[in-house]
N, C-alpha and C positions, 0 to 999 in steps of 0.2 A: 793549547788552551788561550783562548781570549781573556785578558784581564782589563782592569779598568784603574789603570793609574794613575789617569788624569784625575779621579775623581778624589781619589785620595791625596794630588797633591792639593787640588782644591779645598780639600778639608784642613788641611795642614795651613794654608794659605790663611784660610777663614779663621781658624782658631787663636792664629799670630795676631790678626787684626782685632779680634777680639779682645784679646789680653792686652793688647797695647793701647784700647780703646779705656778699659777698665781689667788692672790686674786682678781684682778681687772677683771679677765676671763668674768663673766657672766653679769657683769656692763656693759663691752665692746658690750657684743651681744647684749643687749638689747637697747645700744645707735645706732648702724649703723647695716647694713649688707649691705657689698660693696665687694662681691664676684668679681674674675675677670674672671671665670670660669664659663660652664655651662655645665654639664655632662650628657649626653642621653646615659644609659645604659641600660644592663637587670634586670630583676627582681631579678634574681638568688639570692639567700641568701648566696653563697659563692663568690661575687664580692661586697664586702661594697667600694665603692666608695672612702668616705674620707680616708680611712686607706692605700689603696694601693696606693696613692700618697701622702701619708704625708701630708694632711691638715686637720686643725682643722674645727668643724663647726663653718659658717658664713664666710670660703672660698671656698666654692664649692656649687653652686646651682645644683639642683639635678632633672633629671625626669628618671623614670625608668618604663619599661613595659618587657612583654615576648619578649625576641630576638632581644630588642632594635630598634626598628621599627619605622619609621619618615614616616607617611602618612598623605597626602596632607589634607585629610579629618577630622583629629583626633584632635579636637576643645584640648583636653587636653595636648597633645603635643605642640600645637600651640599656644595654652596661656603660657605655660610657656617660651616657646622660645622668645614670643613676650614681657614677663615682664623682661626676663634676658635682654634681648639685647635693648629693650626701655628704659626698668624703670632701670634695674639697670646697665646700659651700659658693660656688661661683653665684655670683649677683645676677648675671644676663647668658639668655642663651641666644645667638644669634645664628638663624638660620639664612644663608649666603647664597643666592644662585646668581646667575649668569645669563647676559645675552649672547647667542651664538653658542649655545650648550650643545652640544654632539647628541649627547641622550636625548633632550628634549627634541631638537630635531629629528632623531629617528623615530620619536613616538608621536610628533606631528603629523610626519609622511608617512607614516605606517612602512619604513624601511625597516626589513630584517638586519639585525646585529649579532644573530648567534643567541646563546644563551642569555644575553643580557637582554633580551626581546622579555624574560618571565620577570624582570626586575621593572623595565621600562612601561610593564602593564599599569603600573601605577601613575605613569603621567601621561599614558591615553586615555586612562580613565577621567582624569580630567579636562583633558583635550575634549573627550566626546560630552562632559557634563556642560561644556560653556562652548560649544561647535558652532551653535547658531550665533551667538553674540559676536564670537572671534570673527565671522565671517562678514560683521559688520565694519570691522576696526580697519579695511586695508586690504592689499596683497598679502600673498604668502610671508613676505619677511616681516610686515607690520604685525600679523598675526602671530608668528612666530614667537616674536617677541613677548607680545602680551602673554603667552603662554608660558615663557620662562617666568613672567613675573605671578600669574596665577597659581604657577606651581610650588612655587616659595610660598605663598600665601595659605596654599593647601596644608604643607608643609609645618609651617608654623601652627596651624589650629592641632595639627596632628600632635604636636610637641605639648600644648596645653592639655589636651585629652587623656595624656598617660597618667599613669597612678604616681608616677612619681613627681611630677609638677602638682597633681592635684594634691597630696600626700603635703609636698613642701608648703604650698599655700593654706591648707586645711592646720598645718601648726603656726603659721604665721613668719614662714620662712620669707622675704625680701627675694623675690628671683622675678626677673622680667623677660619674656620673648620676646625677639624682634625677628622681623621679615627686611631681609635689604637685598637688592640686586646690583650685582658689579656688570660696568661694560669695558667690554674687552679694547673698545674703542678710542677712548679717552684716559682707560684709568680710574674712574670715579666711581664710587657708591652711590646709591641713593636707596634712603629707607621707605618701605612700602607702606607705611603707615596701619601696620596691623598690630602694632606691639600689644601685649597684655601681661598684667602683674598679676592678676587673678583670676578665677575659675569665671568669675561673673563678667569679666572683660572680654573673655575670648571669644566667645558669638558675635556680640557687635563690632569688634576690632574687624573680625573676619567679612562681616556683611559688608564692613563700609569701606573696606580696604580692595573688595572686588569690584565695588561700585565705582571706586576711583579708577580702577586699570580700563575701564570702558569710557569714561566719561572725561577721562583725563586731567 
């Protein structure tokens, strides 16, 4: 039987470092979870949500899936969103994609990756919607990068269209949806400019962000 003893050792080392930094760290975690942010990101192992924004455990509520997709029938994602907004009262929902995303690449190239093809159909829909404009942005690599950004902007709009966000905004709860892109080449985040803090802001923010993708 194969074991993962090195990961348990890593865990013990990490716990010791955390206690050395703050002896009350784990006691505080047990007492309360009160993150201000929900992160909806890609499952890619190269994009560690907490680390790239410099937040500790307990400060960022996280949902991840292949290609950071938000689908109105995905009860997993919607349950996380509902819990974050209505129970934890997060103030910000961040949809974060990344350049070089394998899921987006498969959708862009039409490469079959098995069962995930059904999930990535949502990204293919985005590609087809903007295919003519994407072809004017340069070669395949440039088009791929733009598609990663377009996919984030699309998912931000989806978040804003959920009954969860619409209900929160209707009752005056302060929650803002953001769309970010992460670059694996330099480790930096960029705001795609599609943030919305109300139902009325969702469509204008989407339209303006899409225009910026193609105009730079």
